[in-house]
N, C-alpha and C positions, 0 to 999 in steps of 0.2 A: 367119230372117225372110225373108218373101217380098218380092220387088221386082218391078218391071215391071207387066205387065197385071193380075196378081192384086191387087197393092197399090192400083193405080189404080181397079180395079173396086170394091174394098171402101170406098174413101173417095172419094165422088163430088164433094163440095164441097172447095174448097181449105182447107188447115189454118188460115189466118187467120180464115176464116169460123167454123169450129168454136171457135177460141180467143175470138173476139169474142163468140159466143153464150154460151160458158161464163162469160166475164167479165160480160156483161150480166145473165144470169140470177143469177149470184152476187151482184152488187150489188143487184139487186131483192130477192133473198132476205134480204139484210141489212137493207134498208129495211123489208121486211115484218116482220122480227123487231122492229125499233125501233117500228113502228106497233103491233104486238101488245103489247109491253111497256108502251107509253104507254097503250093502251086498257085493259089490265088494271090499271094503276096508277090510271087515272081511275075505274074501277069498283071500286077497292079490293079487287081479286082475288075479287070476288063472281062467281059463275057468271052468264054472260050469253049470249044467243043469238048475239051477235057473235063471241065467243071462238073457237068451232070454225071459223068461216069465216075469221077472221083467221089462225088457226094453220095452216089448210090451205095458204094461199098460199106461205109460205116453204118448206114441205115440198115442194110441187110445183116451185117455182122452183129449189131446191137440187138436186132430182133431175134437172131439165132441165140445170142447169149441169154436174153430174157426168157425165151422159150425153154432152153436147157435148164435154167434156174427153176422153172416151175416144177420140174421133175426131181429136183434135188431136195425138196422138203415136202413133208406131208401137209397137204392143204385140203380144205373142203373142195368138193368137185366144182362148185360154182366159181371159187377163186382160181382154181386150176384152169377152167375154161376161159375166164376173163384174162388171165395172164397169157395163155396161149394165143388168144385173139389179139391182144396188144402186141405181142411179139410178131405175129403174122402181119399185123398192120404195118409195122416198121419194115418187114421184109418186102411187102407189096409196094410200099412207098419207094423203097430203094429200087425194086425191080422195074417200076414204071419209069424211073430215070434213064434206064438203059434201052427203052423201047421207043420207036417212033410213034407219033400220034396215031391212034386207031381206036376202034370200039372196045378192044380188050383193055387198052390203057385207061379209057374212060371208065370202064367197069371197075378196074383195079382202084382208080382214084375214088370212085363212089364207095367202094368197100372200106378203103382207108378212112375216109371222112366219117362213115357210119360207125366204124369200130371206135374211133377216137371220141366221137360225140356220145355214143352209148356208154363207153367206159367212164368218161367224166360224169355223165348223168347218174350212173350208179353211185359214184362217190358223193355227188352233190345231194342226191335224194337221201342217202344214208345219213349225212350230216344234218340235213334239214329235219329228217324224221326224229333224230335223237336230240334235236335242239342243241346241238353241240356248237358252242360259241367260239371254240378254238378252231382256227382254220387248219385244214389237213396239211 
């Protein structure tokens, strides 16, 4: 683990700011889920134009929370990049809910699927490599 100038350069904001951001975005994501569930119950789970917009917000917020969390702890660079990629995937997933179908949305969807599959692949390969019989 690097310390000194390299660690200070990588994390420009103090850790409490990142933790505060992660906590705030997490709480807002949970509030967004509650609003989504109430709205869906109100509409009796019938499709509505509001649903994708309301579903987008918690996805974006939880992605931001997870991205902030990556900077609140010292982690190896590979884990930091994986965590940021996963947070980005959730943000993209939410973002594509807000956009009309287009090549950009298709690209965003491809990136989301790629990030999710690669992220889980790393976990699966690591457990298979270690012959770890306990599931993660």
